[in-house]
N, C-alpha and C positions, 0 to 999 in steps of 0.2 A: 820285585823293582828290577825292570830290564836293564842290564849293564852293556853298553856297546864302547869298545875301544877303536876312536874316531881315526887312529893310525892305520887300522888294517885296510886293505887291499889298496884303494886310490889315495885315501889320508886325505879327502878333499871335502868341500862343504857340503857334497851331495850326502855325503853320509850323516851328516848333522841335520840336514834340511830334512831327508826322509825319517829319519829316525823319531824326529819331532813331530812329524805327519802321523806316522804310525802309532806312535805313543796316545796322541791324541784320538785317534780312531779307535782302537783297542781299550782306552780308558785306564792303561797301565804305566805307574810312575817310572821315568826313564833318568838314568844316571849315565851320562857320555864324556868320556875321558880323552885327552889327547886330540882334541878338534883341531881340524885342519893341520894334523902334525907333519904332512909330507908337502906342505906349501911352503914357498920361499919366508910369507910371514904367517907363521901357525896362530891358531886362536880367531875369536871371532873379528869380523872387520864389520863395517858399519852394516851392509848389506844382510850379511848373516845375522846380526844382533837384531835388525829390524823383522827378519824373517821369523825369527824365535818368539819375540814380543808380540808381532800380528797373529801368530800361531796360538800364544798365550791368550789372547783376546777372543779368539773365537771359540776356545773351550774353557775359558775362565781357569787358566791354569797358575798354579803356583810356581815361580822360577827363582833358582837362586843361581847367582854365578854368571848372570846376563850383565857382563861388562864389555867394554871394548879390549881385546885381547885376551880375553879370558879362554883358557884350554879346556875348562870343566865345568858342567852343566848338570842342575839337577831339573828335571820338569814333570808335574805332578798336574794331569789334565782331569778336568771334572766334564761335565755335558757340554756338548757341541751346540750353542743356540744358533748362532748366525745372525742375520740382521744388518746391519751398515758398520763397518768398519774401518778407519781410518789409518792408513801408515806413512810413516815419513822416513824416508833414507837419509836425506841431507848430505849426500855427495852423488858421484856419478855411478853407485852400486846399480847392479842390476834390478830391474824391475821384474822382468820376465823370470828371473830364478827366484824372487820373492812369490811371484805368482804360481812357480811350479812347487815351491815349500806349501802353498796354502790350499791349492786347489783339492788335493785329495780329502783334505780334512772338510772343506766345504760340502764335500758330496753327503757326508753323513751328518751334517746340521739338523736342526730340527725348524729353520725355517731358510728360505731362501737368502743367499749372501750376495751383498754390494760392497764388494772390497773396493776402495778409493787409495792409489798409493801415488804420494806426491814427492817432488824433489829427489828424483833418482835418474837412471838411465835406461832409455827404451832400448838403444842400441849400443852396445860395448863389446871388447874384446871378451872372449873365453865364455861367452853365455849366448844364448839363441837371441834374435832380434825380434821384436815386438810384433812383427809382420809375420815372422816364420812363427810365432805362436799363433797368430790369429787364422792364417792360412795352411798351416800343415797340421800342428798338434792339435787344434780343436776340432777340426774335420774326421783327423783319425778318431779322436775320442767320440764325437758324435755316432761314430759306428757301435761304440760299447753303451749307448743311452746316456751320454754325458751331454748334458743343456748347458754351456757354458758359452759366455760371449767376452769379447776384450774391445774395450774402445780408447782410444788414445786421445786424450786432451792436450798434451804437448810433448812431442819427440825430445828426447834430452840424449845428450853425447857426453863422451870423455872432453875434458876433465871437469867441467862443472854441473854437468847433469841439468837438473832442474825441469826433466821431463816429468809427466804426469799420465796416469792410466787407470781404469775403471775396470775390474772384472765381475762379471755378475754372473752367479751359479745357483742352478737349481738343483736340491738335494737329490739325490738316487744312491741308495744303499744296495741295491740290486744289479750290479753291472752286467751287461752281456760279455761274454767272452769275445775275442775277437780273432778270425781265423784268415791268415793271408799267406796262402800257400803258393800262389800263381801269381806272376806279373803281370799277364794278360796282354792286350793290346793297347798302346799308347793312344789316348784319345787327344791330347793336347798339352802344351806348356803354358805356365801364365807365369806373370812377375807383377812385383810393385818397386819400382825405384823410386826413392823418397830422398828429396833434400830440404834442410831448412836453412832459410836465408841465402841461399846460393843460387838462385833462379838467373842472376845476372851472370853467373859463368856455366850455365846449362848444366849443371852438375848431374842431376837425376835423367835427363836427356841422353848425355855421355853415357853414363851407366849402361843405360836401356839399350842404346844402340849397340855398344860394344858386347853386351851380353846377347843380343840378337844375331850380331854379326858370326859371333864366334859359334854359338847355337847352329846357326844357317851352314856354315862351312862344314859342320859335321853332321849335318842331315836334318837338323830339327827345326822349326818353326815356333816362334813364341810370340804370345800377345803379352807385352810387358806395359803395365800402367804407369804413366808418369806424375808424380806428385810433387810440386814445387812448394812446399809447407812453409807458412810464416807463422807458427805456434809458440816458438821459441826465440826470441830476440836476445837471449843472453848467451846461448850456445849453439853456433853453427855446427852442421855436421849432415851425413847421409848414409842411406844403407841400400840395399836390394834384396830382395829375397826372390828365389824361382822355385816353381813346383810343378812336377809333372803328375798326371791323373790318368790313370789305366782303366779299362772295363771291369777290373776285378775288383775295384774298390781300393786302389793301391793309391798312395800319394807320396812322391818322393820330393824333399826339400833340399835347399842349398840357400845360403845367404853369404854376404860379404858386409863390411862396415868401410866408411870413408874413415881415413885418418890425415893429420898433419902431414905435408908433402907425399902423399899418395895420391897418384892420377886418377880421376875419375873412371879413366878408361881400364886403369889396373883392378879397380873394384868391381866393375861388370864382367871383366874375363874371369876373375877368381871365383865368383859364383858360378858362372858357365862352367868353367872347369870342374868344379866340384859336383856339380849336376851330371856332367858327361861322365866322370867316374863312376858315378852311383848308377847311372842309366844303363852303363857299357856292362855292368854286372848282373844287370836284371833282378835285383832284390825286391823284396816287397815292402821294406820300409828302409828309411836312409840310416846312417850310423849315428845320426843325433836322434832321431825320433824314436830308434831302436831303445835306449836307455831312459828314455821318457815313458814308455810305455810300459816298461817292467811293473812299477808300483801298481798300475790299475790292472794288468793280466793278474798280479798276484790277488788283487781284491775280488775280482770277478771270479762268480762261480763257474766250473765247467774248465774245459782244456782251451787254451788260447795258443796261437801259435804264428811265427811270422819268420822270414828269410831276410838276413842282413849278409853283407860282404866280408866285415871285419868284426871282431869283439873287441871293444873299447874298454879301457879299464872302468870305465864308468858302467859298463853294461855288467864287466863283473862284478864292480862293488854293490851294484842295485840287485842284483840274483842274490849275492851273499846277505845282504841285508834282509831281503824280504824271506828268504829261508829261514834265517835266524830267528825273526820277529813275529812271522805269521805262521809259520809252520807250513809252507807251502813248497813244492819240489819242482824244479826246473831242470830240463836238460839241454844240451846243446849237442847236435849232431852236424854232419858234414852232408851237404846235398850238392854234388858237384863242385863249384866253386864257391857256393853259398854256405853260411852257418844257419842252422835251423833251430832256433831257440822254441822249445815249447815248456806251458806249464800245464803240468798234470792236473787232471780234475779233483 
């Protein structure tokens, strides 16, 4: 049985989600303690609990300790069958985080996976937006041979959530390594600015215009799609994602979400500032994509490498966990002002 101390490194939900995924993939029983020990409210919250239960559905796992607030869990996986899976969060808990927890498992299923997640948040704090997942993460993973798509039925925001999305995944147990060692030449910047039941205040337009203006002042031109959404009458909200593409296959993303008493202009500027911070350093992945790619690099055969401007606690946590559970080796070096992260073959 694999023993994982959830208080190590970041002490966050990331350790829980990835431990469960790797246990399912390697078919090894898992015992995890001190779940989310370093967070203000330790233990399983709604989104973490549903991620565990959804993972269990995917691989017909036996689970003990899967209750709200639990800090200890036993997870005994069986074969990953796939097929149609339903998940229900029941709060504004992050749908993207649930998808991040289950996508690696889906790749090792016997059949294609159709995962439908309801009553959650598509765009919430401390998590990637659903459009970041669609336009930054999935295109990057496609380079590794991952065929996955995410569709949004309802956008969902804090505090009521009520969002809905579906992820479809074609299994692939032989991932290609990813090699991103050169920033290359910028081809263009795109974006999606969305608001739900806020068209009368032109929220999506204002977010997009501010982002475009700020990027323009810094020498960049952006093509941003404006979406006035009406999918969720229960919870209004907004978000924006921007991404830059280069001729070497690099995708650099940045996003921001609307909040109560936060001006639309501030949301647009925040995303643009984040993107410019990344572009100024010329990395080959942004700091958020970096930690998301670590598990797939670990699962792929051969050497994978990328350049990132800083080492986040999530990057450190994910590398620690991959080395512990998959017996792989990562190295971190310095190349000028960037960090070079390599997974050995």
